[in-house]
C-alpha positions as CSV (number, residue, x, y, z in Angstrom):
1,M,-28.8,25.9,5.0
2,S,-27.2,26.1,1.6
3,D,-26.9,23.1,-0.6
4,E,-23.7,24.5,-2.2
5,I,-20.4,22.8,-1.4
6,T,-17.6,25.2,-0.5
7,V,-14.2,24.9,-2.0
8,E,-12.8,23.8,1.4
9,E,-15.4,21.0,1.7
10,A,-14.7,19.8,-1.8
11,K,-11.0,19.7,-1.0
12,V,-11.6,17.6,2.1
13,N,-13.9,15.3,0.2
14,Y,-11.2,14.9,-2.5
15,Q,-8.5,14.2,0.1
16,T,-10.7,11.7,1.9
17,R,-11.4,9.8,-1.4
18,V,-7.7,9.7,-2.3
19,L,-6.7,8.5,1.2
20,I,-9.3,5.8,1.2
21,G,-8.4,4.7,-2.3
22,G,-4.7,4.6,-1.5
23,A,-5.4,2.5,1.7
24,L,-7.5,0.0,-0.3
25,F,-4.9,-0.2,-3.0
26,G,-2.1,-0.7,-0.5
27,A,-4.1,-3.4,1.3
28,L,-4.8,-5.3,-2.0
29,V,-1.1,-5.1,-3.0
30,G,-0.1,-6.3,0.5
31,L,-2.5,-9.2,0.3
32,A,-1.3,-10.1,-3.1
33,G,2.3,-10.0,-1.9
34,A,1.5,-12.2,1.1
35,F,-0.4,-14.6,-1.2
36,L,2.6,-14.9,-3.6
37,M,5.0,-15.5,-0.7
38,L,2.8,-18.2,0.7
39,K,2.4,-19.9,-2.7
40,N,6.2,-19.8,-3.3
41,A,6.8,-21.4,0.1
42,E,4.1,-24.0,-0.6
43,R,5.7,-24.8,-4.0
44,K,9.0,-25.4,-2.3
45,G,7.4,-27.5,0.4
46,T,8.5,-25.4,3.3
47,E,6.9,-23.0,5.8
48,L,7.1,-19.3,5.1
49,Q,10.1,-17.9,6.9
50,V,11.3,-14.3,6.5
51,S,14.7,-13.7,8.0
52,T,15.7,-10.3,9.5
53,G,17.9,-9.6,6.5
54,E,15.1,-10.3,4.1
55,G,12.7,-8.1,6.1
56,V,15.2,-5.2,6.0
57,K,15.6,-5.6,2.3
58,L,11.9,-5.7,1.8
59,S,11.4,-2.6,3.9
60,L,14.1,-0.7,1.9
61,I,12.4,-1.7,-1.3
62,I,9.0,-0.5,-0.1
63,M,10.5,2.8,1.2
64,G,12.2,3.4,-2.2
65,L,8.9,2.7,-4.0
66,L,7.1,5.2,-1.7
67,R,9.8,7.8,-2.3
68,Q,9.3,7.4,-6.1
69,L,5.5,7.7,-5.7
70,A,6.0,10.9,-3.7
71,D,8.1,12.3,-6.5
72,L,5.3,11.7,-9.0
73,A,3.1,14.3,-7.4
C-alpha cells in the first residue's frame, strides 16, 4: 500500500471538508436567527408566531441569498 494520496482522494477530502464546514456554518446561522427571533418575541412580551406570509418571505430571502452564494463560485 502506498502512503501517497491520489488527486481524486484529495478532491474528495476537500469536498467533504467544504460540505461539513458549510453545514456547520448554516447550523450556526440558523441557531443565531432562531435566537434573535425568540429574543425579539420575548422583548415584545409575546410568543413567537410566524405566519404563512412571513414564512414565505423568509424562504424567498434565503433562496435569494443561496443564489448569490452560488454566483460567487
